[in-house]
mmCIF file of the N, C-alpha and C atoms, coordinates in Angstrom:
data_MODEL
# 
_entry.id   MODEL 
# 
loop_
_atom_site.group_PDB 
_atom_site.id 
_atom_site.type_symbol 
_atom_site.label_atom_id 
_atom_site.label_alt_id 
_atom_site.label_comp_id 
_atom_site.label_asym_id 
_atom_site.label_entity_id 
_atom_site.label_seq_id 
_atom_site.pdbx_PDB_ins_code 
_atom_site.Cartn_x 
_atom_site.Cartn_y 
_atom_site.Cartn_z 
_atom_site.occupancy 
_atom_site.B_iso_or_equiv 
_atom_site.pdbx_formal_charge 
_atom_site.auth_seq_id 
_atom_site.auth_comp_id 
_atom_site.auth_asym_id 
_atom_site.auth_atom_id 
_atom_site.pdbx_PDB_model_num 
ATOM 1   N N  . MET A 1 1  ? -50.851 -113.969 -21.360 1.00 0.00 ? 1  MET A N  1 
ATOM 2   C CA . MET A 1 1  ? -51.660 -114.085 -20.165 1.00 0.00 ? 1  MET A CA 1 
ATOM 3   C C  . MET A 1 1  ? -51.804 -115.569 -19.804 1.00 0.00 ? 1  MET A C  1 
ATOM 4   N N  . PRO A 1 2  ? -51.531 -115.932 -18.559 1.00 0.00 ? 2  PRO A N  1 
ATOM 5   C CA . PRO A 1 2  ? -51.604 -117.345 -18.147 1.00 0.00 ? 2  PRO A CA 1 
ATOM 6   C C  . PRO A 1 2  ? -53.055 -117.837 -18.111 1.00 0.00 ? 2  PRO A C  1 
ATOM 7   N N  . LEU A 1 3  ? -53.195 -119.155 -18.094 1.00 0.00 ? 3  LEU A N  1 
ATOM 8   C CA . LEU A 1 3  ? -54.520 -119.764 -18.011 1.00 0.00 ? 3  LEU A CA 1 
ATOM 9   C C  . LEU A 1 3  ? -55.157 -119.468 -16.656 1.00 0.00 ? 3  LEU A C  1 
ATOM 10  N N  . THR A 1 4  ? -56.480 -119.376 -16.656 1.00 0.00 ? 4  THR A N  1 
ATOM 11  C CA . THR A 1 4  ? -57.199 -119.219 -15.393 1.00 0.00 ? 4  THR A CA 1 
ATOM 12  C C  . THR A 1 4  ? -57.078 -120.516 -14.594 1.00 0.00 ? 4  THR A C  1 
ATOM 13  N N  . LYS A 1 5  ? -57.323 -120.444 -13.305 1.00 0.00 ? 5  LYS A N  1 
ATOM 14  C CA . LYS A 1 5  ? -57.246 -121.647 -12.462 1.00 0.00 ? 5  LYS A CA 1 
ATOM 15  C C  . LYS A 1 5  ? -58.200 -122.749 -12.939 1.00 0.00 ? 5  LYS A C  1 
ATOM 16  N N  . PRO A 1 6  ? -59.467 -122.414 -13.290 1.00 0.00 ? 6  PRO A N  1 
ATOM 17  C CA . PRO A 1 6  ? -60.338 -123.487 -13.786 1.00 0.00 ? 6  PRO A CA 1 
ATOM 18  C C  . PRO A 1 6  ? -59.799 -124.137 -15.064 1.00 0.00 ? 6  PRO A C  1 
ATOM 19  N N  . ASN A 1 7  ? -59.208 -123.348 -15.954 1.00 0.00 ? 7  ASN A N  1 
ATOM 20  C CA . ASN A 1 7  ? -58.658 -123.910 -17.188 1.00 0.00 ? 7  ASN A CA 1 
ATOM 21  C C  . ASN A 1 7  ? -57.384 -124.697 -16.916 1.00 0.00 ? 7  ASN A C  1 
ATOM 22  N N  . GLN A 1 8  ? -56.577 -124.260 -15.963 1.00 0.00 ? 8  GLN A N  1 
ATOM 23  C CA . GLN A 1 8  ? -55.403 -125.035 -15.571 1.00 0.00 ? 8  GLN A CA 1 
ATOM 24  C C  . GLN A 1 8  ? -55.832 -126.391 -15.036 1.00 0.00 ? 8  GLN A C  1 
ATOM 25  N N  . GLN A 1 9  ? -56.888 -126.394 -14.210 1.00 0.00 ? 9  GLN A N  1 
ATOM 26  C CA . GLN A 1 9  ? -57.378 -127.651 -13.639 1.00 0.00 ? 9  GLN A CA 1 
ATOM 27  C C  . GLN A 1 9  ? -57.956 -128.546 -14.723 1.00 0.00 ? 9  GLN A C  1 
ATOM 28  N N  . LEU A 1 10 ? -58.698 -127.964 -15.660 1.00 0.00 ? 10 LEU A N  1 
ATOM 29  C CA . LEU A 1 10 ? -59.252 -128.735 -16.767 1.00 0.00 ? 10 LEU A CA 1 
ATOM 30  C C  . LEU A 1 10 ? -58.132 -129.396 -17.562 1.00 0.00 ? 10 LEU A C  1 
ATOM 31  N N  . ARG A 1 11 ? -57.101 -128.649 -17.877 1.00 0.00 ? 11 ARG A N  1 
ATOM 32  C CA . ARG A 1 11 ? -55.976 -129.195 -18.641 1.00 0.00 ? 11 ARG A CA 1 
ATOM 33  C C  . ARG A 1 11 ? -55.288 -130.320 -17.862 1.00 0.00 ? 11 ARG A C  1 
ATOM 34  N N  . ARG A 1 12 ? -55.082 -130.095 -16.579 1.00 0.00 ? 12 ARG A N  1 
ATOM 35  C CA . ARG A 1 12 ? -54.469 -131.131 -15.732 1.00 0.00 ? 12 ARG A CA 1 
ATOM 36  C C  . ARG A 1 12 ? -55.332 -132.394 -15.696 1.00 0.00 ? 12 ARG A C  1 
ATOM 37  N N  . ASP A 1 13 ? -56.646 -132.204 -15.553 1.00 0.00 ? 13 ASP A N  1 
ATOM 38  C CA . ASP A 1 13 ? -57.558 -133.349 -15.511 1.00 0.00 ? 13 ASP A CA 1 
ATOM 39  C C  . ASP A 1 13 ? -57.526 -134.131 -16.822 1.00 0.00 ? 13 ASP A C  1 
ATOM 40  N N  . LEU A 1 14 ? -57.480 -133.419 -17.944 1.00 0.00 ? 14 LEU A N  1 
ATOM 41  C CA . LEU A 1 14 ? -57.417 -134.084 -19.243 1.00 0.00 ? 14 LEU A CA 1 
ATOM 42  C C  . LEU A 1 14 ? -56.119 -134.873 -19.392 1.00 0.00 ? 14 LEU A C  1 
ATOM 43  N N  . LYS A 1 15 ? -55.013 -134.287 -18.970 1.00 0.00 ? 15 LYS A N  1 
ATOM 44  C CA . LYS A 1 15 ? -53.727 -134.982 -19.040 1.00 0.00 ? 15 LYS A CA 1 
ATOM 45  C C  . LYS A 1 15 ? -53.722 -136.202 -18.131 1.00 0.00 ? 15 LYS A C  1 
ATOM 46  N N  . ASP A 1 16 ? -54.286 -136.074 -16.929 1.00 0.00 ? 16 ASP A N  1 
ATOM 47  C CA . ASP A 1 16 ? -54.351 -137.198 -15.996 1.00 0.00 ? 16 ASP A CA 1 
ATOM 48  C C  . ASP A 1 16 ? -55.218 -138.332 -16.549 1.00 0.00 ? 16 ASP A C  1 
ATOM 49  N N  . ALA A 1 17 ? -56.354 -137.975 -17.157 1.00 0.00 ? 17 ALA A N  1 
ATOM 50  C CA . ALA A 1 17 ? -57.231 -138.987 -17.733 1.00 0.00 ? 17 ALA A CA 1 
ATOM 51  C C  . ALA A 1 17 ? -56.538 -139.698 -18.895 1.00 0.00 ? 17 ALA A C  1 
ATOM 52  N N  . ALA A 1 18 ? -55.816 -138.949 -19.717 1.00 0.00 ? 18 ALA A N  1 
ATOM 53  C CA . ALA A 1 18 ? -55.083 -139.552 -20.838 1.00 0.00 ? 18 ALA A CA 1 
ATOM 54  C C  . ALA A 1 18 ? -54.022 -140.511 -20.313 1.00 0.00 ? 18 ALA A C  1 
ATOM 55  N N  . PHE A 1 19 ? -53.316 -140.125 -19.267 1.00 0.00 ? 19 PHE A N  1 
ATOM 56  C CA . PHE A 1 19 ? -52.293 -140.992 -18.682 1.00 0.00 ? 19 PHE A CA 1 
ATOM 57  C C  . PHE A 1 19 ? -52.923 -142.271 -18.125 1.00 0.00 ? 19 PHE A C  1 
ATOM 58  N N  . ALA A 1 20 ? -54.089 -142.139 -17.486 1.00 0.00 ? 20 ALA A N  1 
ATOM 59  C CA . ALA A 1 20 ? -54.771 -143.308 -16.937 1.00 0.00 ? 20 ALA A CA 1 
ATOM 60  C C  . ALA A 1 20 ? -55.183 -144.266 -18.053 1.00 0.00 ? 20 ALA A C  1 
ATOM 61  N N  . LEU A 1 21 ? -55.641 -143.721 -19.174 1.00 0.00 ? 21 LEU A N  1 
ATOM 62  C CA . LEU A 1 21 ? -56.008 -144.577 -20.314 1.00 0.00 ? 21 LEU A CA 1 
ATOM 63  C C  . LEU A 1 21 ? -54.784 -145.284 -20.884 1.00 0.00 ? 21 LEU A C  1 
ATOM 64  N N  . GLU A 1 22 ? -53.679 -144.569 -20.998 1.00 0.00 ? 22 GLU A N  1 
ATOM 65  C CA . GLU A 1 22 ? -52.439 -145.178 -21.501 1.00 0.00 ? 22 GLU A CA 1 
ATOM 66  C C  . GLU A 1 22 ? -51.966 -146.289 -20.561 1.00 0.00 ? 22 GLU A C  1 
ATOM 67  N N  . SER A 1 23 ? -52.073 -146.043 -19.264 1.00 0.00 ? 23 SER A N  1 
ATOM 68  C CA . SER A 1 23 ? -51.675 -147.059 -18.282 1.00 0.00 ? 23 SER A CA 1 
ATOM 69  C C  . SER A 1 23 ? -52.567 -148.290 -18.377 1.00 0.00 ? 23 SER A C  1 
ATOM 70  N N  . ALA A 1 24 ? -53.872 -148.072 -18.548 1.00 0.00 ? 24 ALA A N  1 
ATOM 71  C CA . ALA A 1 24 ? -54.800 -149.186 -18.689 1.00 0.00 ? 24 ALA A CA 1 
ATOM 72  C C  . ALA A 1 24 ? -54.489 -149.985 -19.956 1.00 0.00 ? 24 ALA A C  1 
ATOM 73  N N  . ALA A 1 25 ? -54.169 -149.281 -21.037 1.00 0.00 ? 25 ALA A N  1 
ATOM 74  C CA . ALA A 1 25 ? -53.827 -149.955 -22.289 1.00 0.00 ? 25 ALA A CA 1 
ATOM 75  C C  . ALA A 1 25 ? -52.586 -150.817 -22.112 1.00 0.00 ? 25 ALA A C  1 
ATOM 76  N N  . LEU A 1 26 ? -51.594 -150.302 -21.414 1.00 0.00 ? 26 LEU A N  1 
ATOM 77  C CA . LEU A 1 26 ? -50.371 -151.057 -21.175 1.00 0.00 ? 26 LEU A CA 1 
ATOM 78  C C  . LEU A 1 26 ? -50.654 -152.299 -20.330 1.00 0.00 ? 26 LEU A C  1 
ATOM 79  N N  . GLU A 1 27 ? -51.502 -152.158 -19.324 1.00 0.00 ? 27 GLU A N  1 
ATOM 80  C CA . GLU A 1 27 ? -51.849 -153.299 -18.473 1.00 0.00 ? 27 GLU A CA 1 
ATOM 81  C C  . GLU A 1 27 ? -52.600 -154.358 -19.276 1.00 0.00 ? 27 GLU A C  1 
ATOM 82  N N  . ILE A 1 28 ? -53.522 -153.926 -20.125 1.00 0.00 ? 28 ILE A N  1 
ATOM 83  C CA . ILE A 1 28 ? -54.251 -154.876 -20.975 1.00 0.00 ? 28 ILE A CA 1 
ATOM 84  C C  . ILE A 1 28 ? -53.285 -155.618 -21.883 1.00 0.00 ? 28 ILE A C  1 
ATOM 85  N N  . PHE A 1 29 ? -52.345 -154.882 -22.464 1.00 0.00 ? 29 PHE A N  1 
ATOM 86  C CA . PHE A 1 29 ? -51.356 -155.496 -23.350 1.00 0.00 ? 29 PHE A CA 1 
ATOM 87  C C  . PHE A 1 29 ? -50.551 -156.560 -22.609 1.00 0.00 ? 29 PHE A C  1 
ATOM 88  N N  . HIS A 1 30 ? -50.042 -156.198 -21.431 1.00 0.00 ? 30 HIS A N  1 
ATOM 89  C CA . HIS A 1 30 ? -49.230 -157.155 -20.665 1.00 0.00 ? 30 HIS A CA 1 
ATOM 90  C C  . HIS A 1 30 ? -50.042 -158.381 -20.256 1.00 0.00 ? 30 HIS A C  1 
ATOM 91  N N  . ASN A 1 31 ? -51.293 -158.180 -19.879 1.00 0.00 ? 31 ASN A N  1 
ATOM 92  C CA . ASN A 1 31 ? -52.142 -159.302 -19.474 1.00 0.00 ? 31 ASN A CA 1 
ATOM 93  C C  . ASN A 1 31 ? -52.497 -160.201 -20.653 1.00 0.00 ? 31 ASN A C  1 
ATOM 94  N N  . ALA A 1 32 ? -52.541 -159.630 -21.845 1.00 0.00 ? 32 ALA A N  1 
ATOM 95  C CA . ALA A 1 32 ? -52.924 -160.402 -23.033 1.00 0.00 ? 32 ALA A CA 1 
ATOM 96  C C  . ALA A 1 32 ? -51.769 -161.213 -23.607 1.00 0.00 ? 32 ALA A C  1 
ATOM 97  N N  . GLN A 1 33 ? -50.551 -160.836 -23.268 1.00 0.00 ? 33 GLN A N  1 
ATOM 98  C CA . GLN A 1 33 ? -49.404 -161.570 -23.797 1.00 0.00 ? 33 GLN A CA 1 
ATOM 99  C C  . GLN A 1 33 ? -49.422 -162.997 -23.267 1.00 0.00 ? 33 GLN A C  1 
ATOM 100 N N  . GLY A 1 34 ? -49.094 -163.912 -24.132 1.00 0.00 ? 34 GLY A N  1 
ATOM 101 C CA . GLY A 1 34 ? -49.041 -165.309 -23.724 1.00 0.00 ? 34 GLY A CA 1 
ATOM 102 C C  . GLY A 1 34 ? -50.377 -166.011 -23.761 1.00 0.00 ? 34 GLY A C  1 
ATOM 103 N N  . GLY A 1 35 ? -51.437 -165.259 -24.052 1.00 0.00 ? 35 GLY A N  1 
ATOM 104 C CA . GLY A 1 35 ? -52.754 -165.878 -24.145 1.00 0.00 ? 35 GLY A CA 1 
ATOM 105 C C  . GLY A 1 35 ? -53.011 -166.394 -25.554 1.00 0.00 ? 35 GLY A C  1 
ATOM 106 N N  . GLU A 1 36 ? -54.220 -166.845 -25.759 1.00 0.00 ? 36 GLU A N  1 
ATOM 107 C CA . GLU A 1 36 ? -54.603 -167.324 -27.085 1.00 0.00 ? 36 GLU A CA 1 
ATOM 108 C C  . GLU A 1 36 ? -54.609 -166.163 -28.076 1.00 0.00 ? 36 GLU A C  1 
ATOM 109 N N  . GLU A 1 37 ? -54.326 -166.491 -29.330 1.00 0.00 ? 37 GLU A N  1 
ATOM 110 C CA . GLU A 1 37 ? -54.209 -165.444 -30.346 1.00 0.00 ? 37 GLU A CA 1 
ATOM 111 C C  . GLU A 1 37 ? -55.492 -164.643 -30.502 1.00 0.00 ? 37 GLU A C  1 
ATOM 112 N N  . SER A 1 38 ? -56.639 -165.286 -30.470 1.00 0.00 ? 38 SER A N  1 
ATOM 113 C CA . SER A 1 38 ? -57.910 -164.570 -30.645 1.00 0.00 ? 38 SER A CA 1 
ATOM 114 C C  . SER A 1 38 ? -58.140 -163.581 -29.502 1.00 0.00 ? 38 SER A C  1 
ATOM 115 N N  . GLN A 1 39 ? -57.797 -163.995 -28.279 1.00 0.00 ? 39 GLN A N  1 
ATOM 116 C CA . GLN A 1 39 ? -57.934 -163.089 -27.129 1.00 0.00 ? 39 GLN A CA 1 
ATOM 117 C C  . GLN A 1 39 ? -56.932 -161.948 -27.231 1.00 0.00 ? 39 GLN A C  1 
ATOM 118 N N  . PHE A 1 40 ? -55.717 -162.273 -27.690 1.00 0.00 ? 40 PHE A N  1 
ATOM 119 C CA . PHE A 1 40 ? -54.690 -161.249 -27.839 1.00 0.00 ? 40 PHE A CA 1 
ATOM 120 C C  . PHE A 1 40 ? -55.128 -160.210 -28.879 1.00 0.00 ? 40 PHE A C  1 
ATOM 121 N N  . MET A 1 41 ? -55.688 -160.669 -29.990 1.00 0.00 ? 41 MET A N  1 
ATOM 122 C CA . MET A 1 41 ? -56.113 -159.747 -31.042 1.00 0.00 ? 41 MET A CA 1 
ATOM 123 C C  . MET A 1 41 ? -57.259 -158.855 -30.560 1.00 0.00 ? 41 MET A C  1 
ATOM 124 N N  . GLU A 1 42 ? -58.172 -159.415 -29.802 1.00 0.00 ? 42 GLU A N  1 
ATOM 125 C CA . GLU A 1 42 ? -59.264 -158.613 -29.231 1.00 0.00 ? 42 GLU A CA 1 
ATOM 126 C C  . GLU A 1 42 ? -58.710 -157.584 -28.247 1.00 0.00 ? 42 GLU A C  1 
ATOM 127 N N  . ALA A 1 43 ? -57.742 -157.996 -27.451 1.00 0.00 ? 43 ALA A N  1 
ATOM 128 C CA . ALA A 1 43 ? -57.120 -157.069 -26.503 1.00 0.00 ? 43 ALA A CA 1 
ATOM 129 C C  . ALA A 1 43 ? -56.392 -155.950 -27.239 1.00 0.00 ? 43 ALA A C  1 
ATOM 130 N N  . MET A 1 44 ? -55.733 -156.275 -28.344 1.00 0.00 ? 44 MET A N  1 
ATOM 131 C CA . MET A 1 44 ? -55.014 -155.250 -29.111 1.00 0.00 ? 44 MET A CA 1 
ATOM 132 C C  . MET A 1 44 ? -55.980 -154.242 -29.731 1.00 0.00 ? 44 MET A C  1 
ATOM 133 N N  . LYS A 1 45 ? -57.155 -154.722 -30.102 1.00 0.00 ? 45 LYS A N  1 
ATOM 134 C CA . LYS A 1 45 ? -58.185 -153.809 -30.614 1.00 0.00 ? 45 LYS A CA 1 
ATOM 135 C C  . LYS A 1 45 ? -58.575 -152.820 -29.518 1.00 0.00 ? 45 LYS A C  1 
ATOM 136 N N  . ARG A 1 46 ? -58.779 -153.337 -28.319 1.00 0.00 ? 46 ARG A N  1 
ATOM 137 C CA . ARG A 1 46 ? -59.151 -152.470 -27.177 1.00 0.00 ? 46 ARG A CA 1 
ATOM 138 C C  . ARG A 1 46 ? -58.018 -151.510 -26.830 1.00 0.00 ? 46 ARG A C  1 
ATOM 139 N N  . VAL A 1 47 ? -56.786 -151.993 -26.874 1.00 0.00 ? 47 VAL A N  1 
ATOM 140 C CA . VAL A 1 47 ? -55.618 -151.143 -26.608 1.00 0.00 ? 47 VAL A CA 1 
ATOM 141 C C  . VAL A 1 47 ? -55.578 -149.997 -27.615 1.00 0.00 ? 47 VAL A C  1 
ATOM 142 N N  . GLY A 1 48 ? -55.829 -150.295 -28.875 1.00 0.00 ? 48 GLY A N  1 
ATOM 143 C CA . GLY A 1 48 ? -55.854 -149.260 -29.901 1.00 0.00 ? 48 GLY A CA 1 
ATOM 144 C C  . GLY A 1 48 ? -56.923 -148.211 -29.628 1.00 0.00 ? 48 GLY A C  1 
ATOM 145 N N  . GLU A 1 49 ? -58.097 -148.664 -29.201 1.00 0.00 ? 49 GLU A N  1 
ATOM 146 C CA . GLU A 1 49 ? -59.186 -147.741 -28.873 1.00 0.00 ? 49 GLU A CA 1 
ATOM 147 C C  . GLU A 1 49 ? -58.802 -146.839 -27.701 1.00 0.00 ? 49 GLU A C  1 
ATOM 148 N N  . LEU A 1 50 ? -58.159 -147.420 -26.692 1.00 0.00 ? 50 LEU A N  1 
ATOM 149 C CA . LEU A 1 50 ? -57.740 -146.629 -25.535 1.00 0.00 ? 50 LEU A CA 1 
ATOM 150 C C  . LEU A 1 50 ? -56.688 -145.592 -25.925 1.00 0.00 ? 50 LEU A C  1 
ATOM 151 N N  . HIS A 1 51 ? -55.757 -145.988 -26.784 1.00 0.00 ? 51 HIS A N  1 
ATOM 152 C CA . HIS A 1 51 ? -54.742 -145.037 -27.250 1.00 0.00 ? 51 HIS A CA 1 
ATOM 153 C C  . HIS A 1 51 ? -55.389 -143.887 -28.027 1.00 0.00 ? 51 HIS A C  1 
ATOM 154 N N  . GLU A 1 52 ? -56.377 -144.197 -28.856 1.00 0.00 ? 52 GLU A N  1 
ATOM 155 C CA . GLU A 1 52 ? -57.073 -143.149 -29.605 1.00 0.00 ? 52 GLU A CA 1 
ATOM 156 C C  . GLU A 1 52 ? -57.771 -142.174 -28.669 1.00 0.00 ? 52 GLU A C  1 
ATOM 157 N N  . LEU A 1 53 ? -58.435 -142.695 -27.644 1.00 0.00 ? 53 LEU A N  1 
ATOM 158 C CA . LEU A 1 53 ? -59.104 -141.834 -26.669 1.00 0.00 ? 53 LEU A CA 1 
ATOM 159 C C  . LEU A 1 53 ? -58.094 -140.977 -25.909 1.00 0.00 ? 53 LEU A C  1 
ATOM 160 N N  . ALA A 1 54 ? -56.980 -141.572 -25.524 1.00 0.00 ? 54 ALA A N  1 
ATOM 161 C CA . ALA A 1 54 ? -55.939 -140.826 -24.814 1.00 0.00 ? 54 ALA A CA 1 
ATOM 162 C C  . ALA A 1 54 ? -55.396 -139.698 -25.694 1.00 0.00 ? 54 ALA A C  1 
ATOM 163 N N  . ASP A 1 55 ? -55.164 -140.000 -26.967 1.00 0.00 ? 55 ASP A N  1 
ATOM 164 C CA . ASP A 1 55 ? -54.680 -138.970 -27.893 1.00 0.00 ? 55 ASP A CA 1 
ATOM 165 C C  . ASP A 1 55 ? -55.686 -137.833 -28.020 1.00 0.00 ? 55 ASP A C  1 
ATOM 166 N N  . ARG A 1 56 ? -56.963 -138.181 -28.063 1.00 0.00 ? 56 ARG A N  1 
ATOM 167 C CA . ARG A 1 56 ? -58.010 -137.162 -28.158 1.00 0.00 ? 56 ARG A CA 1 
ATOM 168 C C  . ARG A 1 56 ? -57.998 -136.259 -26.922 1.00 0.00 ? 56 ARG A C  1 
ATOM 169 N N  . LEU A 1 57 ? -57.844 -136.852 -25.742 1.00 0.00 ? 57 LEU A N  1 
ATOM 170 C CA . LEU A 1 57 ? -57.805 -136.061 -24.511 1.00 0.00 ? 57 LEU A CA 1 
ATOM 171 C C  . LEU A 1 57 ? -56.588 -135.141 -24.476 1.00 0.00 ? 57 LEU A C  1 
ATOM 172 N N  . VAL A 1 58 ? -55.445 -135.643 -24.925 1.00 0.00 ? 58 VAL A N  1 
ATOM 173 C CA . VAL A 1 58 ? -54.239 -134.806 -24.989 1.00 0.00 ? 58 VAL A CA 1 
ATOM 174 C C  . VAL A 1 58 ? -54.494 -133.637 -25.937 1.00 0.00 ? 58 VAL A C  1 
ATOM 175 N N  . GLY A 1 59 ? -55.149 -133.901 -27.057 1.00 0.00 ? 59 GLY A N  1 
ATOM 176 C CA . GLY A 1 59 ? -55.487 -132.838 -27.998 1.00 0.00 ? 59 GLY A CA 1 
ATOM 177 C C  . GLY A 1 59 ? -56.398 -131.801 -27.380 1.00 0.00 ? 59 GLY A C  1 
ATOM 178 N N  . TYR A 1 60 ? -57.385 -132.245 -26.607 1.00 0.00 ? 60 TYR A N  1 
ATOM 179 C CA . TYR A 1 60 ? -58.252 -131.297 -25.909 1.00 0.00 ? 60 TYR A CA 1 
ATOM 180 C C  . TYR A 1 60 ? -57.447 -130.453 -24.923 1.00 0.00 ? 60 TYR A C  1 
ATOM 181 N N  . GLY A 1 61 ? -56.504 -131.086 -24.241 1.00 0.00 ? 61 GLY A N  1 
ATOM 182 C CA . GLY A 1 61 ? -55.638 -130.337 -23.327 1.00 0.00 ? 61 GLY A CA 1 
ATOM 183 C C  . GLY A 1 61 ? -54.838 -129.275 -24.058 1.00 0.00 ? 61 GLY A C  1 
ATOM 184 N N  . ASP A 1 62 ? -54.358 -129.611 -25.249 1.00 0.00 ? 62 ASP A N  1 
ATOM 185 C CA . ASP A 1 62 ? -53.637 -128.633 -26.064 1.00 0.00 ? 62 ASP A CA 1 
ATOM 186 C C  . ASP A 1 62 ? -54.556 -127.487 -26.480 1.00 0.00 ? 62 ASP A C  1 
ATOM 187 N N  . GLU A 1 63 ? -55.818 -127.809 -26.767 1.00 0.00 ? 63 GLU A N  1 
ATOM 188 C CA . GLU A 1 63 ? -56.775 -126.768 -27.125 1.00 0.00 ? 63 GLU A CA 1 
ATOM 189 C C  . GLU A 1 63 ? -57.074 -125.857 -25.935 1.00 0.00 ? 63 GLU A C  1 
ATOM 190 N N  . VAL A 1 64 ? -57.112 -126.421 -24.733 1.00 0.00 ? 64 VAL A N  1 
ATOM 191 C CA . VAL A 1 64 ? -57.292 -125.604 -23.531 1.00 0.00 ? 64 VAL A CA 1 
ATOM 192 C C  . VAL A 1 64 ? -56.102 -124.654 -23.395 1.00 0.00 ? 64 VAL A C  1 
ATOM 193 N N  . LYS A 1 65 ? -54.896 -125.186 -23.574 1.00 0.00 ? 65 LYS A N  1 
ATOM 194 C CA . LYS A 1 65 ? -53.688 -124.367 -23.469 1.00 0.00 ? 65 LYS A CA 1 
ATOM 195 C C  . LYS A 1 65 ? -53.694 -123.242 -24.501 1.00 0.00 ? 65 LYS A C  1 
ATOM 196 N N  . ALA A 1 66 ? -54.191 -123.534 -25.717 1.00 0.00 ? 66 ALA A N  1 
ATOM 197 C CA . ALA A 1 66 ? -54.244 -122.536 -26.781 1.00 0.00 ? 66 ALA A CA 1 
ATOM 198 C C  . ALA A 1 66 ? -55.480 -121.640 -26.661 1.00 0.00 ? 66 ALA A C  1 
ATOM 199 N N  . ARG A 1 67 ? -56.287 -121.875 -25.640 1.00 0.00 ? 67 ARG A N  1 
ATOM 200 C CA . ARG A 1 67 ? -57.496 -121.088 -25.345 1.00 0.00 ? 67 ARG A CA 1 
ATOM 201 C C  . ARG A 1 67 ? -58.608 -121.260 -26.369 1.00 0.00 ? 67 ARG A C  1 
ATOM 202 N N  . ARG A 1 68 ? -58.616 -122.386 -27.055 1.00 0.00 ? 68 ARG A N  1 
ATOM 203 C CA . ARG A 1 68 ? -59.731 -122.686 -27.954 1.00 0.00 ? 68 ARG A CA 1 
ATOM 204 C C  . ARG A 1 68 ? -60.869 -123.361 -27.190 1.00 0.00 ? 68 ARG A C  1 
ATOM 205 N N  . ILE A 1 69 ? -60.539 -123.945 -26.025 1.00 0.00 ? 69 ILE A N  1 
ATOM 206 C CA . ILE A 1 69 ? -61.532 -124.509 -25.115 1.00 0.00 ? 69 ILE A CA 1 
ATOM 207 C C  . ILE A 1 69 ? -61.313 -123.833 -23.769 1.00 0.00 ? 69 ILE A C  1 
ATOM 208 N N  . GLU A 1 70 ? -62.408 -123.348 -23.172 1.00 0.00 ? 70 GLU A N  1 
ATOM 209 C CA . GLU A 1 70 ? -62.297 -122.689 -21.874 1.00 0.00 ? 70 GLU A CA 1 
ATOM 210 C C  . GLU A 1 70 ? -63.370 -123.189 -20.937 1.00 0.00 ? 70 GLU A C  1 
ATOM 211 N N  . ARG A 1 71 ? -63.024 -123.197 -19.675 1.00 0.00 ? 71 ARG A N  1 
ATOM 212 C CA . ARG A 1 71 ? -63.994 -123.504 -18.621 1.00 0.00 ? 71 ARG A CA 1 
ATOM 213 C C  . ARG A 1 71 ? -64.381 -122.168 -17.988 1.00 0.00 ? 71 ARG A C  1 
ATOM 214 N N  . HIS A 1 72 ? -65.669 -121.961 -17.856 1.00 0.00 ? 72 HIS A N  1 
ATOM 215 C CA . HIS A 1 72 ? -66.162 -120.728 -17.253 1.00 0.00 ? 72 HIS A CA 1 
ATOM 216 C C  . HIS A 1 72 ? -66.694 -121.026 -15.868 1.00 0.00 ? 72 HIS A C  1 
ATOM 217 N N  . LYS A 1 73 ? -66.645 -120.026 -15.015 1.00 0.00 ? 73 LYS A N  1 
ATOM 218 C CA . LYS A 1 73 ? -67.182 -120.190 -13.671 1.00 0.00 ? 73 LYS A CA 1 
ATOM 219 C C  . LYS A 1 73 ? -68.682 -120.443 -13.752 1.00 0.00 ? 73 LYS A C  1 
ATOM 220 N N  . ALA A 1 74 ? -69.153 -121.344 -12.903 1.00 0.00 ? 74 ALA A N  1 
ATOM 221 C CA . ALA A 1 74 ? -70.606 -121.581 -12.815 1.00 0.00 ? 74 ALA A CA 1 
ATOM 222 C C  . ALA A 1 74 ? -71.211 -120.461 -11.999 1.00 0.00 ? 74 ALA A C  1 
ATOM 223 N N  . ASP A 1 75 ? -72.363 -119.997 -12.440 1.00 0.00 ? 75 ASP A N  1 
ATOM 224 C CA . ASP A 1 75 ? -73.041 -118.900 -11.707 1.00 0.00 ? 75 ASP A CA 1 
ATOM 225 C C  . ASP A 1 75 ? -73.782 -119.390 -10.507 1.00 0.00 ? 75 ASP A C  1 
# 
């Protein structure tokens, strides 16, 4: 049985948010290159945090697909 429309939208939103975080991480990385080492290391810490959050969102999307997380209609 296919996902309901609300669950399809939830999964799409989670994937889009994960992609936005990955894009932001890449931009931070590129902007940090060529800077001072301390700033670069701080930026890499932030990039790592963004990647972790993106991975978590992708995992939630997988859980929606597997029907372990569902969105219900609001009454």
